[in-house]
C-alpha positions as CSV (number, residue, x, y, z in Angstrom):
1,M,0.6,18.5,2.2
2,T,-0.7,15.7,1.4
3,A,-4.3,14.6,3.4
4,V,-3.9,12.8,6.4
5,I,-6.5,10.1,5.7
6,P,-5.4,9.0,2.2
7,E,-9.1,8.1,-0.3
8,V,-9.7,5.8,-2.5
9,L,-8.1,6.0,-5.9
10,T,-8.8,4.5,-9.4
11,P,-4.7,3.4,-10.4
12,C,-3.2,3.6,-13.7
13,G,-0.5,2.1,-13.9
14,L,2.4,0.2,-12.0
15,S,3.9,3.9,-9.8
16,D,-0.3,4.2,-8.2
17,Y,-0.3,0.8,-6.7
18,F,3.3,1.5,-5.8
19,E,2.8,4.0,-3.6
20,V,-0.1,3.0,-1.8
21,M,1.9,-0.8,-1.3
22,T,4.5,2.6,0.2
23,R,1.7,4.7,2.3
24,A,0.9,1.4,3.8
25,V,4.2,-0.1,4.9
26,F,5.5,2.9,6.5
27,Q,1.7,3.9,7.9
28,A,2.0,1.1,9.7
29,G,2.2,0.7,13.2
30,V,3.3,4.5,13.8
31,S,0.8,7.9,12.8
32,W,-1.0,8.9,10.0
33,R,-0.8,12.3,10.4
34,Q,3.9,12.0,10.1
35,I,4.0,9.8,7.6
36,A,1.1,12.4,5.0
37,E,3.0,15.5,6.5
38,H,6.0,14.2,5.0
39,W,5.0,11.6,1.3
40,D,6.0,14.0,-1.1
41,A,10.1,13.4,0.5
42,Y,9.1,9.8,0.2
43,R,8.6,10.7,-3.3
44,D,11.4,12.2,-3.7
45,A,13.5,9.0,-1.9
46,F,11.2,6.7,-4.6
47,A,11.5,7.6,-7.7
48,S,8.4,9.5,-7.9
49,F,7.2,5.6,-7.1
50,D,8.8,3.7,-10.6
51,P,8.7,0.4,-9.7
52,V,11.0,-0.5,-11.7
53,R,13.3,2.3,-11.0
54,V,13.2,0.8,-7.6
55,A,13.6,-2.2,-7.9
56,A,17.3,-1.8,-8.8
57,Y,17.7,-0.2,-5.5
58,D,21.4,-0.8,-3.9
59,D,22.7,-0.5,-0.4
60,L,23.4,2.6,-1.1
61,D,20.2,3.4,-2.2
62,V,18.7,1.8,1.0
63,E,21.8,4.7,2.5
64,R,21.0,7.6,1.2
65,V,17.0,6.9,1.4
66,L,17.4,7.0,5.3
67,A,19.3,10.2,5.4
68,T,16.1,11.9,3.5
69,P,15.0,14.0,6.0
70,G,11.8,13.2,6.9
71,I,11.7,9.1,5.9
72,L,11.3,7.4,9.2
73,R,14.5,5.4,9.5
74,M,13.0,2.0,9.6
75,S,16.2,-0.1,7.1
76,R,13.1,-3.4,7.3
77,K,10.8,-0.5,6.1
78,V,12.6,0.5,2.5
79,R,14.7,-3.0,1.8
80,A,11.0,-3.7,2.0
81,T,9.8,-1.1,-0.1
82,I,12.6,-1.8,-3.2
83,A,11.6,-5.6,-2.9
84,N,7.9,-4.8,-3.8
85,A,8.8,-2.8,-6.4
86,G,10.3,-5.7,-7.2
87,T,8.0,-7.9,-7.1
88,L,5.5,-5.5,-8.1
89,V,7.3,-5.7,-11.7
90,A,7.1,-9.0,-11.4
91,T,4.0,-9.5,-10.3
92,D,3.2,-6.8,-13.9
93,R,4.9,-9.6,-16.3
94,E,3.1,-13.0,-14.8
95,H,0.5,-12.3,-15.2
96,G,0.2,-9.8,-18.6
97,G,-0.9,-6.5,-15.6
98,F,-1.0,-6.4,-11.9
99,E,-4.5,-5.8,-12.6
100,R,-5.7,-9.3,-14.2
101,Y,-3.9,-10.1,-11.1
102,L,-5.8,-9.3,-8.1
103,R,-8.8,-10.2,-10.6
104,S,-7.7,-14.1,-11.4
105,F,-9.0,-15.2,-7.5
106,D,-11.9,-16.5,-6.4
107,S,-12.2,-14.5,-3.4
108,Y,-10.3,-12.3,-0.9
109,A,-9.3,-14.1,1.0
110,A,-7.2,-16.6,-1.9
111,L,-6.5,-13.1,-2.6
112,A,-5.2,-11.8,0.4
113,A,-3.5,-15.4,1.1
114,D,-1.3,-14.7,-1.3
115,F,-0.3,-11.0,-1.5
116,K,0.7,-11.1,1.7
117,K,2.6,-14.2,0.4
118,R,5.1,-12.3,-2.5
119,F,4.7,-9.1,-0.2
120,G,6.9,-7.2,2.1
121,F,5.4,-5.8,5.4
122,M,2.1,-6.8,3.6
123,G,0.0,-8.4,6.5
124,D,-3.8,-8.3,7.1
125,M,-4.1,-4.5,7.9
126,N,-1.7,-3.8,4.6
127,V,-3.8,-6.0,2.6
128,W,-7.0,-5.0,2.9
129,Y,-6.2,-1.2,3.7
130,F,-4.1,-1.1,0.4
131,L,-7.1,-3.2,-2.4
132,F,-9.6,-0.7,-0.7
133,R,-7.6,2.1,-2.1
134,T,-7.6,1.1,-5.0
135,S,-10.5,0.0,-5.6
136,H,-11.3,-3.5,-5.7
137,P,-13.8,-5.1,-3.6
138,V,-12.6,-5.7,-0.1
139,P,-15.5,-7.2,2.9
140,R,-17.2,-5.0,4.6
141,F,-15.6,-3.0,6.7
142,E,-17.5,-3.7,9.7
143,A,-18.1,-8.0,9.6
144,W,-14.2,-7.8,8.5
145,V,-12.7,-5.3,11.1
146,R,-13.6,-7.8,13.4
147,T,-10.9,-10.0,12.6
148,I,-8.4,-7.5,13.7
149,P,-6.9,-7.0,17.1
150,G,-7.2,-4.0,17.9
151,D,-9.0,-0.7,17.3
152,H,-8.3,1.1,13.8
153,P,-10.0,5.0,14.3
154,R,-7.4,5.4,10.8
155,M,-9.2,3.0,9.0
156,R,-12.9,3.5,10.2
157,E,-12.0,7.5,9.6
158,M,-10.4,6.4,5.8
159,V,-13.8,3.9,4.9
160,D,-16.7,6.4,6.3
161,L,-14.9,9.1,3.8
162,A,-15.0,6.6,0.6
163,R,-18.5,5.3,2.1
164,A,-19.8,9.1,1.7
165,A,-18.1,10.2,-1.5
166,G,-19.3,7.0,-3.9
167,R,-16.6,5.9,-3.6
168,S,-16.4,2.6,-1.6
169,P,-15.6,-1.2,-3.1
170,E,-16.4,-3.1,-0.3
171,R,-19.0,-5.8,-1.1
172,E,-22.4,-7.4,1.2
């Protein structure tokens, strides 16, 4: 089973970025455990997170994904994931690499603002989560989390685990 609290990783390609983004989309508003326990179903439903293949999904594929046991039956999240795959591929092409896109901004705030415009279901929390998990610089959690309403114990746990492993991409 996939860990409930995901680890920080060094992406090897677009599929790694797409997997982290998809997890952010589906985790939002639900139990992280619920998503973790069925993560293999998401991997199967979304073609091992191949964004080129997923970007080509049509309405029949949406219905197939929604009928997959273990997948949240939320059409908006499935459709956003498909759209995000296309946007990820287009952004990669536009910038000569997705990594180059991420590094093309002079601040976290500028990157986060652009990211939220480009990708569906990627609000403040999901952008920080995505960048943190993919080893890109983010503001220090304790300062940043004060800007987000609510209590975020899973995010805190993820940050603590990454710090303990020496894998936190936070910046002062």
